[in-house]
C-alpha positions in Angstrom: -27.7 14.3 46.4 -24.3 13.1 47.8 -25.5 9.5 46.5 -25.9 10.8 42.9 -22.8 13.2 43.0 -20.6 9.8 44.1 -22.4 7.8 41.5 -21.4 10.3 38.9 -17.9 10.3 39.9 -17.9 6.4 39.7 -19.5 6.4 36.5 -16.9 8.9 35.1 -13.9 6.8 36.5 -14.8 3.5 34.9 -15.5 5.7 31.6 -12.0 6.8 31.4 -10.9 3.4 32.6 -12.3 1.7 29.8 -11.2 4.4 27.1 -7.8 3.5 28.5 -7.8 -0.1 28.4 -9.0 0.2 24.9 -5.5 1.1 23.8 -4.4 2.5 20.3 -5.8 6.3 21.4 -2.7 7.3 22.8 -2.6 11.0 22.7 -6.1 11.3 21.6 -7.5 12.5 25.3 -4.7 15.2 26.2 -4.5 16.4 22.6 -8.5 16.9 22.6 -8.5 18.7 26.2 -6.4 21.6 24.3 -9.2 22.7 21.8 -12.5 23.9 21.8 -15.3 22.2 22.3 -13.3 19.1 23.0 -11.7 19.2 19.5 -7.9 20.0 18.5 -9.0 22.4 16.3 -6.4 23.5 13.8 -3.6 21.2 15.2 -0.7 20.5 13.1 -0.4 16.9 11.6 2.7 15.4 10.3 2.4 13.4 7.0 5.7 11.7 5.9 5.6 10.1 2.4 8.4 7.8 1.3 9.3 9.7 -2.1 7.8 11.6 -5.3 9.6 9.4 -7.8 6.0 7.6 -7.9 2.9 9.6 -9.0 0.9 7.1 -6.8 2.7 8.6 -3.5 2.8 12.4 -4.7 -1.2 11.6 -4.9 -1.5 10.2 -1.4 0.2 12.8 0.2 -1.9 15.6 -1.6 -5.1 13.8 -0.7 -4.2 13.3 2.7 -3.2 17.2 3.2 -5.7 18.5 1.4 -8.6 16.5 3.7 -7.3 17.3 6.5 -7.0 21.1 5.5 -10.5 21.1 4.8 -11.5 19.8 8.2 -9.4 22.9 9.6 -6.1 21.1 10.6 -2.8 22.7 9.9 -0.5 19.8 7.6 3.4 19.3 7.5 3.8 17.0 4.3 7.0 15.9 3.6 8.5 13.4 0.9 11.9 11.6 1.3 12.7 10.6 -2.1 13.4 7.2 -0.8 16.2 8.1 1.5 15.8 6.4 5.2 17.9 9.2 7.0 15.8 11.9 5.1 12.7 10.5 6.2 13.8 10.0 10.1 15.1 13.5 9.6 11.7 14.8 8.5 10.0 13.0 11.4 12.1 14.3 13.9 11.3 17.8 12.7 7.9 17.2 12.5 8.1 16.1 16.1 10.0 18.8 17.5 7.6 21.2 15.2 4.9 20.5 17.5 2.6 18.3 15.6 -0.3 16.1 17.5 -0.1 13.3 15.4 2.0 11.4 13.0 0.8 9.5 9.5 3.5 7.8 7.8 4.1 6.0 4.8 7.6 4.5 5.5 10.6 3.8 3.5 11.9 0.5 5.4 9.1 0.0 8.0 12.3 -1.4 10.5 14.2 1.9 10.7 11.9 4.2 12.6 12.1 2.8 16.0 14.4 5.4 17.6 12.6 8.6 16.4 9.1 7.1 17.1 10.3 6.7 20.7 10.4 10.4 20.6 6.8 10.7 19.3 5.8 8.6 22.4 7.8 10.6 24.7 5.6 13.5 23.6 2.2 11.4 23.5 1.9 11.9 19.4 -0.2 9.0 18.3 1.1 7.5 15.0 -0.6 5.8 12.0 1.1 3.6 10.0 0.0 4.7 6.1 -0.1 1.7 3.5 3.2 0.3 4.7 3.5 -1.4 8.1 5.9 0.3 10.4 7.6 -3.1 11.7 9.3 -3.4 15.2 8.0 -0.5 17.2 5.2 -0.6 19.9 4.8 3.2 18.8 2.4 2.4 15.8 -1.2 2.8 17.0 -3.2 2.3 14.1 -2.7 1.0 10.1 -4.7 1.7 7.3 -4.2 -0.2 3.7 -5.5 -2.0 1.4 -6.2 -6.0 1.7 -2.7 -6.8 0.4 -2.7 -10.4 0.4 -6.0 -9.9 -1.8 -4.0 -7.7 -3.8 -1.6 -10.6 -4.5 -4.2 -13.1 -5.5 -5.8 -10.2 -8.0 -2.5 -9.9 -9.4 -2.0 -13.7 -9.9 -6.0 -14.2 -10.9 -5.1 -11.6 -14.2 -2.2 -13.4 -14.9 -4.0 -16.7 -15.2 -7.1 -14.8 -17.2 -4.8 -13.1 -19.5 -3.3 -16.5 -20.1 -6.3 -18.2 -20.7 -6.3 -20.7 -18.1 -9.1 -19.0 -16.1 -12.1 -17.1 -17.9 -13.6 -13.7 -17.1 -15.6 -15.2 -14.0 -12.7 -17.3 -12.8 -13.4 -20.4 -13.6 -10.7 -22.7 -15.0 -11.1 -23.2 -19.1 -9.2 -26.4 -19.1 -6.3 -25.0 -20.9 -3.4 -27.0 -19.7 -0.3 -24.8 -21.4 2.2 -25.1 -20.3 2.9 -21.5 -20.2 6.5 -19.9 -19.7 6.2 -17.1 -17.1 9.1 -15.1 -15.1 7.9 -13.9 -11.5 9.0 -10.5 -9.7 8.3 -9.2 -6.5 8.4 -5.8 -4.3 11.2 -4.5 -2.1 12.4 -6.7 0.5 12.3 -3.7 3.1 8.4 -3.1 2.3 6.1 -5.3 4.2 3.4 -5.2 1.9 5.5 -6.8 -0.9 5.5 -10.0 1.3 1.6 -10.0 1.3 1.4 -9.7 -2.6 4.0 -12.4 -3.2 2.0 -14.7 -0.6 -1.6 -14.0 -2.2 0.1 -14.3 -5.6 1.9 -17.3 -5.3 -1.0 -19.2 -3.2 -3.0 -18.4 -6.2 -0.2 -19.6 -9.2 1.5 -22.5 -7.1 -1.4 -25.4 -8.2 -0.3 -24.4 -11.8 3.3 -24.4 -11.0 2.6 -27.7 -9.3 0.9 -29.4 -12.6 2.8 -27.8 -14.9 0.6 -25.4 -16.5 3.2 -22.8 -15.9 6.6 -23.2 -16.0 9.4 -20.4 -14.8 12.4 -21.0 -17.0 14.8 -19.1 -15.2 13.9 -21.4 -11.8 13.9 -18.2 -9.6 10.5 -18.8 -7.6 11.7 -17.6 -4.3 11.0 -14.1 -3.0 14.4 -13.3 -2.6 15.3 -13.8 -6.2 12.4 -12.1 -7.6 12.4 -8.8 -5.1 13.3 -5.5 -6.1 14.8 -3.0 -3.9 13.0 0.1 -3.7 10.7 -0.6 -6.3 13.0 0.5 -8.8 11.7 0.3 -12.5 15.5 0.3 -13.7 16.3 -2.9 -11.7 13.2 -4.7 -12.6 14.4 -3.8 -16.5 17.7 -5.1 -15.8 16.5 -8.3 -14.0 14.3 -8.9 -16.8 17.1 -8.3 -19.2 18.9 -10.9 -17.3 16.2 -13.5 -17.0 16.0 -13.2 -21.0 19.3 -14.4 -21.1 19.3 -16.9 -18.5 15.8 -18.5 -19.4 17.3 -20.7 -22.4 15.4 -19.0 -24.9 11.9 -19.8 -24.5 9.5 -17.0 -25.6 7.8 -16.1 -22.3 4.1 -15.6 -22.3 3.5 -14.3 -19.0 5.1 -12.1 -16.1 3.9 -11.6 -12.7 4.5 -8.0 -11.8 3.4 -6.7 -8.4 3.7 -2.6 -9.5 3.3 -0.4 -12.6 6.9 1.2 -12.5 8.3 -2.2 -12.6 5.8 -3.3 -15.5 7.0 -0.3 -17.4 10.9 -1.2 -16.9 10.0 -5.2 -17.9 8.1 -4.2 -20.8 11.1 -2.0 -22.1 13.1 -4.9 -21.5 11.2 -7.5 -23.5 11.0 -4.9 -26.6 14.6 -4.3 -26.7 14.8 -7.9 -26.2 13.2 -8.4 -29.7 9.5 -8.7 -28.4 7.4 -6.7 -30.8 4.2 -5.0 -29.4 1.4 -7.6 -30.6 3.5 -10.5 -29.2 4.4 -9.2 -25.6 3.5 -11.4 -22.6 0.6 -10.6 -20.5 2.1 -8.5 -18.1 0.3 -7.4 -14.7 0.8 -4.6 -12.2 -0.6 -2.4 -9.5 -1.9 1.3 -8.7 -3.3 2.1 -12.2 -0.6 4.8 -12.8 -1.2 7.1 -15.6 1.7 5.7 -17.9 0.6 1.8 -17.3 -3.1 2.8 -18.0 -1.9 4.3 -21.2 0.1 1.0 -22.0 -3.0 -1.0 -20.8 -4.9 1.1 -23.5 -2.1 0.4 -25.9 -2.6 -3.1 -25.4 1.1 -3.6 -24.2 0.5 -4.2 -20.2 -2.3 -6.5 -19.7 -3.7 -5.3 -16.3 -3.1 -3.5 -13.2 -4.8 -3.5 -9.7 -6.7 -0.2 -8.9 -6.3 1.4 -5.3 -8.4 4.3 -4.6 -6.1 6.3 -3.0 -8.7 8.7 -2.3 -10.5 6.7 0.0 -7.2 5.2 1.8 -6.4 9.1 2.5 -9.9 9.5 3.1 -9.4 6.5 6.1 -6.4 8.3 7.5 -7.9 11.3 7.9 -11.0 9.9 9.3 -8.5 8.3 11.9 -6.7 11.1 12.6 -9.9 13.6 13.2 -11.0 10.4 16.0 -8.1 10.7 17.5 -7.9 14.2 17.4 -11.4 14.0 19.2 -10.2 11.7 22.1 -12.0 9.0 20.1 -11.6 5.4 19.2 -11.0 5.1 15.2 -12.7 2.6 13.5 -11.2 -0.9 12.4 -12.0 -3.9 10.6 -8.9 -6.1 11.4 -7.1 -6.5 14.9 -5.5 -10.1 13.6 -3.5 -9.8 10.5 -0.6 -7.4 10.7 1.9 -8.0 13.2 5.0 -5.7 13.2 7.1 -8.2 15.3 6.3 -6.3 18.7 2.4 -5.9 18.3 -0.6 -6.7 16.5 -1.4 -3.0 14.8 -5.4 -2.5 14.6 -6.0 -1.8 11.1 -8.5 -0.7 8.8 -8.2 -2.6 5.3 -9.7 -1.3 1.9 -10.7 -3.2 -1.4 -8.7 -3.3 -4.5 -9.9 -4.0 -8.5 -8.8 -5.7 -11.2 -8.3 -3.3 -14.0 -8.0 -4.2 -18.1 -8.8 -2.7 -21.2 -12.2 -3.8 -20.7 -13.4 -2.1 -17.4 -10.8 0.9 -17.2 -13.7 3.5 -17.8 -16.2 2.2 -15.6 -13.3 1.8 -12.6 -11.4 4.8 -13.3 -13.3 7.4 -15.6 -16.6 6.9 -14.6 -15.6 7.3 -10.6 -13.7 10.6 -11.4 -10.1 9.1 -10.5 -9.0 10.0 -14.3 -10.4 11.9 -17.2 -10.1 10.5 -20.7 -7.7 13.6 -21.4 -5.1 11.7 -18.7 -5.3 8.8 -20.4 -4.8 9.7 -24.1 
C-alpha cells in the first residue's frame, strides 16, 4: 500500500513537472483550479481589437466574442480605433477587471511590453491574434494565417492577371515588359513584412529579367509602406506615383489589403484611367467593398482569410488554457518576436477573383449573394 501510494505521488510530481517544462501554458493550471470540474467556467476573457475602421476587424471581434460566449465565458471586447494609448488603457482595464486570459490584435506590436508585464504578474496568459506582439516575453501563443504565403498569393495573382502565369501557375512565355507599382502594409504591423517578403520573393525574378518594371523605382519596403493601412494614404501615394512615374500607363499594382486597393483605384480613376483600362490590382481580406469591385471588373483579386476559422482557433486556445491544457500549435520556428519564438497556429488562405468568388465566399456561407450586389 505504501509503495503504491509513494509511486502515485512520484507519478503526479513528474506529470506536474512535465507540464511546467512545456511552457506557454502560464495561467492555465491555477485558473483551471478555480472552476468546477477542472475548468474555469464563466471566466472573463479580454479581447482587444485594433480598430472599427475596417469591417474585417469588426467581424474578427464579434466572431471571437460569440464563440467564447457559446462556451460559457464572459467577454470584454474592446476596439481601440488605431490609437495606441487607448489600446494600452483598454488592456490595463481588462487586467484590473479580472480577466483570466487576453486575446490581443495589436495596433503596434512593440508598444505593449509594460502593460503585458502587468498581465504576467497576475498569471494571465496572452494570445496574440493575427498580429504578432513583439519585444515581450509575455506572449504565450500566436494564431494567424501563413503570412508569407499570403504575400506569395498576392504576387501570384498579379502575375496571373498580367498573363505572365496561367491559371495553374505555369509561365506563359509572356515577356512584357509590364509597368507595375508596389505597395506594402503598415511598418508597425509585423505581418506587413511577411506579406512583402513573400510577394517580393515571387516577383523578384521577373523584375530582374525585365518582364516587370517599376516606373517610380520605389522597390523598397520603406518606400512602399502605408502607415496604419490607411486608404487615404494609399490614395495619396498612388496619385504621387502617377506624377513621378514618367507618364507610363500602369498595367499592375501590388496592393496588400483591400482598403488600400480601394484608395489606389480611386487615385487611378481620378488620374484618367477608365473602368475598362484599370491595371491589375490585388488585395487582401475579401471585404465587401472590394468584392463588389472585383465583381464589377475593377479590382482584380483579393486574398480570402476565413476569420471564422481564425476566431475559432483563438477560442480553442483560450479554452485549452482555461482547462489547464496545452493549446495545439503547428509552427514553433517562424515567429520570433525579438525575445522569444512564439508557438503559433497558422491557417491557410485562398486567392479569390471573379471566377471563384461564389464557391469561396457564397457557397461557404461567408457572404450571401445579396451582400455582394
